[in-house]
N, C-alpha and C positions, 0 to 999 in steps of 0.2 A: 393533729391528724384530720384530714378531710374525710367526708363521708365515703361509704363503700362505693356508691355509684360513681362518684368522681374519680376514685382510685382505680376502679376497674374499667371505666369508660362505658359508653352506651352498649357497645357490642359485647364486651366482657361481662357486664352486669346481666344482660339478658341471657347469654350462654350459661352463666352460673345459675340463673333461675330455672332454665330448662333442665340442667343437670340435676339440680336438687329435686325436681319433680319426676325424675326418672325417664325423661324423654331420650330418644337415641341421638346423642350428640357425640361426634368424634372427639376423642381425648384432646384436652387442651389445657394450657396454663396461661395466666395473664401476668405479663410484666407490668406492674402497677405504675401509675403516673409518677409516684415518688421515685420508684426504681428507674424508670426511663429518664427522669430528670437528672438522677445521680450519675447516669452513664452505664454502659453495658459491662457486666462482670462476667468474663469468660468462664470462671469456675462455677458460678451460679447457673449459667446457661448450660454447661456440660451436665450438671446435676439435673436440671429441668428436662433436658433431652433424654437422659437415662430413665427418668420417671415416666415420660410420655411413651417411650418405646416399650417399656414393660407393660404399661396400661393398654397400649394399642394392641400388643400381642394377646392380652387376655380378653379385651372387649371387642376388638375388631378383627382378630385373626391375622394380624400383620406380622410377618417375620421382622426381626429387629432391623436387618439390613434394608428392608423394603419400605421403611417408614419415611414418607416425605412430609414436609411441614409447610403449611400455609402461614405466612407472617403478615398479619393484617393490623391496620390502625384501629384504635378504639378510643376516639375522642369522647369527651363527656356529652357532647351533643352530636347526633348523627350528621355527617358531612359527606353525602353520597358521592364517591368518586374523586373527592378533592385531595385525599392523601393516598400514598402509595400502598400497593399490595404486592407481595412476592409469593409465587406459588412454587411447589415442588423444590423447596429449599432443603438442603441436607443430603441430596442424592449425588453419588459419584459413579464412575464406571464400575466400581466394585458392587454397586447396588443392583446392577442389571440382572444377574442370575436369580437372586431372590425375588426381585420385583417381577421378572418374567414368569416365574413359577406362580406367584400370587395372581397376576393378571391373566395368565394363560397365553401370553404372547410376548415374545422377545421384542417385536417391533413396538408394541405399546409401551414396554418398559423403556426402550431407548428413547421413544418420543417424550416420555415423562421426564427423563433425565435432561433432555434438550430444552424442554419448557423451563425447567429450573435454571439451566445455564443461561438461557436467553433473558430471563428476568434479572438474574444477577448481573449479566453483562450490561443490560439497559440501565439499571439503577446504580451500579457500582463502577462499571467500566472494566472490572476484572472479575475473575471467578476464583474465590478462595478455595484451597484444596480440601480442607477438612470440613465435615459437617458442622462442627462447633463454630469454626470461623465463618462459614456461610451464614449460619443463623445469627451470630453476633453482628455481622455486617448488615444483614437484612433488618434486624431490629433498629440499628442505627439509621439506616436509610429511611425506614418508616417514620422514626422519630423526627428526622430532619425535614421530612415532607410537610410537617406541620407549618413550616416557615416558607413554603413555596408560594409563589404569587397567586395561584388559583385558590389556594386555601385561605390566604389573607383576604382576597376579594370576597370569598364566600362568607367569611366571618364578618367582614364589614357589612355586607348586604343583609345578614341575618342577625346583626347586633350580638355576636358571640364574643365574649371577652378574650382578649389576647393573654390575659393572666393565667388562663387555664392551660393544662398540659394533657397530652394524649397518653393513654396506656397502649400496650401492644399485645395482641393475642397471638400466641404460637400454638397451632393446632395440627394434629396428625390428620393427613388428608384421606378422605374416602375417595375412591377413584371411580369417576363416572364415565370413563372412556371405553369400557369394554362392552361385551354383549349384555343385553338386559340391564343397561346402565345409562345414566344421563344426569342432567342437572336442570333445575328450574327455579322459578319464583312463583309463589302463590299468595293470594290475599284472602282474608276472611269475607270480604265484601268487594264489590266493584268500586274501585276508587273514584270513578267518574260520577257514579250515582248513589253509592251507599247501599245498593241492593245486596241482600245477604246471599251467600253461596260461594263455593270455592271458585276463585277466578285467578287465572294465571297462565303460565306457559312452561314448555318443557323442550329441551334439546337432547335428543338421544346421543350417546357416545361423546360426551363433552365434559370439560372441566367446569363450565359455568362462567369462566372469565369472558368468553366471547358473547355470552348471553347478556351479562350485565353491561359490558362495553357497547352493546348494540351492534356488534359486528356480524350477527346473523339474525335472520327473521325466524323466530322459533315456531314450533308446532304448538297447538293447543293442548290442554290437559287430556283430551281424548286419546292422544297418542300414548301418554303415560298409562291411562286406564287400560288400553289395549295391550301394551307391551308388558306392564308390571301391575296387574290388577290388585294384588295384595298391598303393594306399596301405595297405590292410589287410595285404597280404602283406608289404610292407616293415616295417610296424609289428611284426608278429608276429616277423619275423626279428631286428629290432633289439632288441626286448625280451629275446629268448632270448640274444642275444649279450651284452647288458648284464648279465644275471644271471650268465652264465658268467664274465664279467670281474670284476664287483664281488662276487660270491659271497654276496649277500644278496638278499632279496626287493626288487624294484625297483618304484617307482611313476614313471610318465612322464605328463606333460601334453603334449598334442599339438594341432596345428591342421592341418587340410587346407584348402588354398586351390586351388580348381579342380583337384582331383585330386592335388595335390602335397603331400607330407607334410613337416611341420616339427615338430621336437621342441623344446618351449619350456621344459621343466623336467624334471629327473630327481632323485630322492632315494631313500634307503632307505625302504621302506614302513612305515607304522605298522600293527602287527598284534599279536595276543595272543602271549604267550610260547609257548603251545602251537603256534600256527601257525608261529612262527619255528623251533621245534624240528622241525616237519615239513619245513620248507624246508631245514634243515641236513641232515636225513636224506636228503632228495631230492638235495641237492648231493653228498653222499658217494656215494650209489648211482650218480650220473651221472659220478663220477670228477672232479668239480670240486674237492672237498675231500678231503684224505687223512683217515684215521681219527682221527689225533691231533688235527687241527684241528677236526674235527667234534665230537669229544667235549668239547673245551674251549668250544665255542659253545653247547652245550645248556644250557637252563635247568633246574636241578635241581628248582626249585619247581614248574615246570609238569609235569615228569615224575612228581613225587610227588603232585601234586594229583589229585583225582577228575576224571573227564571232564566237559566242559561239559554242563550239564543242558539239557533242553528241556521245554516245557510238554506235559503228557500230553493226547493227543487225546481228544475225547469228553467233556470236562468243561467245563461252563459254556457261555455264549453267545459265539460268535465275533463280535467287533465289526469287525475290520478285517484286511486282509492287505496286505503291502507288501514292500519290499526288506529282507532280513535283513542289516543293516549291521554289527552288532556282537553277538557271540553271548552266550548266557546267558539267564537268566530273572529278571525283577524284578516284584514286586507292590507297589503303592502307591496312594495317593490321587492323583487327577488334579490337577495344577496347570497353569494355562494361561499364566502369566507367569514368566519366569526370576527376576525380582526378588522374587516372592512365595515362592520355594522356602525361603528361610531362615526364614520365619515358621513353618514346620513342622519346626523343628529337633527331632531325636529321633524323627520319624515318617517312614517311607519314602514318597517321592512319585515320581510319574511325570510328567515334564515333557512336555506336549502342546502343540506349536506348529505353525503353518503351515510355518515354516522356523526355523532358529536363526541368530543373528547372533554375531559375535565378542564383542559385549558381554554375551552370555548365558553366558559361560564359567563364572562363579561358580555360577550356578543349575544348569548342567549338572553341574558337579563335585559338587554337593550333592544331586543326584537319584539315585534308585535305577535309573531307566530313562528312556529318551528316545524319543518318537514325533514324527515330523514328517509333515505332509500332502504336502509336496513334497520333491524332492531324490533323489539317487541315491547310489551307492556311494562316489563321490569328493566328496560334498558336505561342507560344514563340519560338519554334525551327525554324519555318519558317521565322518569322520576323528577328530574330537575324542572321540566315544564310544568308538572303538577304543583311542584313546590313554589314556582314563580307565578303560577296562575296564567301561563301562556298557552293559548290553544296550540295543540300539536297533533300531527299525524306522523306515525313512524311505520317503517316497512312499506313505504308508498310504492305502488306499482303504476307507472305512467302508461296511459293507453298508447301514446306515441313516443317510443324511446328516443327518436331523433329530436323530439322537442327539447329533451334535456341537454342536447349538444348545442342547439341554437334556439333558445326559447324565443317565441314570437311575441310573448306578452311580458311587459316589464312589471306588470302587477298581477297578483294572484290573490284569491280568497281561500283561506284555510278554515275548514270546519272540523275542529277537534271533537265535536260532539258526534258526528257521523263518520269521520275518517275519510273525508273527501277534500280534494283540492280543485278549485275552479279557476278558469281564466278570467281576469278582470275583476270588476267589483260586482258582488252578488248580494242582493238584499237578504235580510235576515228575518226569521220568524221566531217567536217565543211561545213555548207551550203555556197553558194556563198554570198559574201558581198552585203549588201543592201546600196544603195546610193540615197538619195532623190534628183534627178536631178532637179525637179521643184523648190526646194529651193536653192540648192547649185550649180546648173549648172553641166556641164560635165568637168572633169579634163582633160586638154590637155595631150596628150601622153608625156611620159617621164618627167612628173612633179611630184615633191614630194607632197604627199597628205597633210602633215602637213603644209608645206610652202604655199600651195594653200589655205588651210583653214584660216591660219593666215592672209594672204593678203585679203581674202574675208571678214573676220570679221572686219579688220581694215578700210576697205573702205565701210562698210555697209551703206545703205541709212538711 
């Protein structure tokens, strides 16, 4: 029998941790990696759904007929967007009256049923009639997505073993589509810099799928604070607690349903090595890590590398401003389709898309920089760009919309540090290097930085 984390997968393991510590998590069950590998058992799924409906009625106030299920992949290593997710599974026309009563709107209820049907139609080609058959088919679809081409490419790029198997999470849905409701993504620190503080975004009246896919440009957390101040206060407290407990930068996906906060996912955030170093120093200064533990977590490469550059102001024509999603500067030819990137092998390109899809991974990995017209800090484009170390601007607003139809420049410069896109080649500037002398001391003159750090870590207290 393999370890618990491998059996539950990354998502299931962290949900289990949240539940054990009493955080507000929508009711869920994990179909373990061994169970997924063995094949779906309809009798076991029927029992699982019965347990979830009873629990959701008690904990979430959901009538049995109104319970919709999110069926999500839980691979042993996080693979953002590379496997399939199906939402609002298990709903039928018979669900509408109870769901309308719960949501306070027949229109919202019908829309939720249609979301489920659309996902089933997309992934299965058919819509099974019974809730049990829908969930069984959804589990199978998620399992099979482990073998799709984008997931394989991702595992190859990140050296993830093909011998592993995913688990599947089946979770009762909290509904973020009504009044005083919405969904969002937050981080314990800024993933670009490592600066501590709640950082993220929120979309009112949404399921969250559009946010993660980058199909909308979200509001900041100020909107959540204004609309649902109690939920915001709780979220701020929970994220600070989770950082102190897990001792790494935390990313949390959440749903607010009529002012009530639910945490639907937690994981270690994807960020640059320099940002992770800043988080480590912050944790040491806050007394969360001792000095020895902090020293061993530091990335020597990031400490020895020059600071992240930014495009110099006042050079060239500013084309667009947006959200600075992944730091650094890249200059290259504009390419508008991910599948065309490889045709420019050996030439730096900037991928410009309305949004990115998981199928775009190979094109993103082979681009020098990424720009999207929609999306926020937690979108697919932003998360993958940070993971790949590609400068990225998302939710870009071009000063001349006509330029997008007939771009006059073949080459642009993307500054993912400031969230700007420039025409042509723009020079870069780098800030002075930061060195936490309180943790690392002062390097003696004429001493090699790496050698100093290696010695310091080897004799850590």
